[in-house]
C-alpha positions in Angstrom: -130.7 52.7 -68.5 -129.8 49.7 -70.9 -128.0 47.9 -68.0 -131.0 48.4 -65.7 -133.4 47.1 -68.4 -131.2 44.0 -68.9 -131.1 43.3 -65.2 -134.9 43.9 -64.9 -135.6 41.7 -67.9 -133.5 38.9 -66.5 -135.2 39.2 -63.1 -138.7 39.2 -64.7 -137.8 36.0 -66.7 -136.5 34.4 -63.6 -139.7 35.2 -61.7 -141.9 33.9 -64.6 -139.8 30.7 -64.6 -140.2 30.3 -60.8 -144.0 30.9 -61.1 -144.2 28.3 -63.9 -142.3 25.8 -61.8 -144.7 26.4 -58.8 -147.7 25.9 -61.1 -146.1 22.7 -62.6 -145.4 21.4 -59.2 -148.9 22.1 -58.0 -150.4 20.4 -61.1 -148.1 17.3 -60.7 -149.2 17.1 -57.0 -152.8 17.3 -58.0 -152.4 14.6 -60.7 -150.5 12.3 -58.3 -153.1 12.8 -55.6 -156.1 12.2 -57.9 -154.4 9.1 -59.4 -153.5 7.8 -56.0 -149.8 7.7 -56.7 -147.4 8.2 -53.8 -144.1 10.0 -53.9 -141.1 8.8 -51.9 -137.7 10.4 -51.4 -134.9 7.9 -51.0 -131.1 8.1 -50.4 -130.6 5.3 -52.9 -132.9 4.0 -55.6 -133.0 0.2 -56.1 -134.1 -2.1 -58.8 -136.5 -5.0 -58.5 -133.7 -7.2 -57.0 -132.7 -4.6 -54.5 -129.5 -3.5 -56.2 -128.6 0.1 -56.0 -129.1 2.0 -59.3 -127.6 5.2 -60.5 -130.7 7.2 -61.2 -132.4 10.4 -60.0 -135.9 9.0 -60.2 -138.0 5.9 -61.0 -141.6 5.3 -61.6 -142.7 2.1 -59.8 -145.8 1.4 -61.7 -146.7 -1.8 -59.9 -146.7 -0.1 -56.5 -148.0 3.3 -57.7 -145.0 5.2 -56.4 -142.8 7.9 -57.9 -139.4 7.3 -56.3 -137.0 10.3 -56.2 -133.4 10.3 -55.1 -132.5 12.9 -52.5 -131.6 16.1 -54.3 -133.5 15.3 -57.5 -135.3 18.3 -59.1 -138.7 19.1 -60.6 -137.7 17.9 -64.0 -137.0 14.4 -62.6 -140.3 14.4 -60.8 -142.1 15.5 -63.9 -140.6 12.8 -66.1 -141.3 10.1 -63.6 -144.9 11.3 -63.2 -145.3 11.4 -67.0 -144.5 7.7 -67.1 -147.8 7.1 -65.1 -149.7 9.3 -67.6 -148.3 7.3 -70.6 -149.1 4.0 -68.9 -152.6 5.1 -68.0 -153.3 5.9 -71.7 -151.7 2.6 -72.8 -153.8 0.6 -70.3 -157.0 2.1 -71.6 -156.1 1.5 -75.2 -156.3 5.2 -75.7 -155.9 6.2 -79.4 -153.8 9.1 -78.2 -151.2 6.6 -76.9 -151.5 4.5 -80.1 -150.8 7.6 -82.2 -147.7 8.7 -80.2 -146.5 5.1 -80.1 -146.6 4.9 -83.9 -144.8 8.2 -84.4 -142.2 8.2 -81.6 -139.5 6.7 -83.8 -139.6 10.0 -85.8 -138.3 12.0 -82.7 -134.6 12.4 -81.9 -135.3 11.5 -78.3 -136.3 8.0 -79.4 -133.1 7.6 -81.4 -131.1 8.7 -78.4 -132.8 6.2 -76.1 -132.8 3.4 -78.6 -129.0 3.8 -79.0 -128.4 4.2 -75.3 -126.5 1.3 -73.6 -128.1 2.3 -70.3 -131.7 2.0 -71.6 -131.0 -1.1 -73.7 -129.6 -2.8 -70.6 -132.5 -1.6 -68.4 -135.1 -2.9 -70.9 -133.2 -5.8 -72.4 -133.5 -4.2 -75.8 -137.3 -4.4 -75.7 -138.5 -1.9 -78.4 -141.9 -1.6 -76.7 -140.4 -0.4 -73.4 -137.9 1.8 -75.2 -140.7 3.5 -77.1 -142.7 4.1 -73.9 -139.6 5.6 -72.2 -139.1 7.8 -75.2 -142.7 9.1 -75.1 -142.3 10.1 -71.5 -139.0 11.8 -72.2 -140.4 13.6 -75.3 -143.3 15.0 -73.2 -141.0 16.2 -70.5 -138.2 17.6 -72.5 -140.1 19.2 -75.4 -143.4 20.3 -74.0 -142.7 20.9 -70.3 -139.1 22.1 -70.5 -139.5 23.7 -74.0 -136.3 22.0 -75.3 -137.2 21.7 -79.0 -133.8 22.4 -80.7 -133.3 18.8 -81.9 -136.8 18.4 -83.4 -138.4 19.6 -86.6 -141.1 22.2 -86.5 -143.5 19.6 -87.8 -142.7 17.2 -85.0 -143.0 19.9 -82.3 -146.3 21.1 -83.7 -147.7 17.5 -83.9 -146.5 16.9 -80.3 -148.1 20.1 -79.0 -151.5 19.2 -80.7 -151.3 15.7 -79.4 -150.4 16.9 -75.8 -153.3 19.4 -75.9 -155.7 16.5 -76.5 -154.0 14.4 -73.8 -154.6 17.2 -71.3 -158.2 17.4 -72.4 -158.5 13.6 -71.8 -156.8 13.9 -68.4 -158.9 16.8 -67.3 -162.1 14.7 -68.0 -160.6 11.7 -66.3 -159.4 13.4 -63.1 -161.2 16.7 -63.0 -159.6 20.0 -63.8 -155.8 20.0 -63.3 
C-alpha cells in the first residue's frame, strides 16, 4: 500500500506540475499577444552585430520579439517574457519598478549576476542593466519556479507581495491574464 501511495503521490505531483506549466504557458501567450510581442524560434541566437551567442533565449526589446533557441524550455520563455514586463514598468516610471530596483541588491540573484563575467561582458559592467537583468531573473526563479532556497524569508515575502501588486497592475493594463 505504501509503495502504491508513493507512486500515486508522485504521479499527482507530476500532473499538477504539468497543469501549472500549461497555465503558465497560456498566460505568457496571452500577455505576449496583448502586448504585441512576437516569439521566434531560431537555430542560433545573434547579438546586435550578427555574431552568434551562446544563449537559450533573448528579449529583443527594440523589435518586440522574444527570441528562443531551438530546444529552449518554458523557463527560458518565461524569463525572456519577464524582461518585457520589467521594461514596461520601467518605461512608465511605475513605483513598483522603482521599489524593486532599489531593493534588488539585497537578493542573492543580483550578487550572482553582478559577479558574473558573462553578464558583466554583456552589459559592459553597467549596474543599471545588471539590476534589470536581476529583477527578471528573481521573478522567474523565485516566484514562477519556486526556487527560494538562497533567499531570506523576508526577501521572499517582500517579493511575493510586490509581484502580487505587479500582477494587479498588469491585469488592469492588459485585461485579465
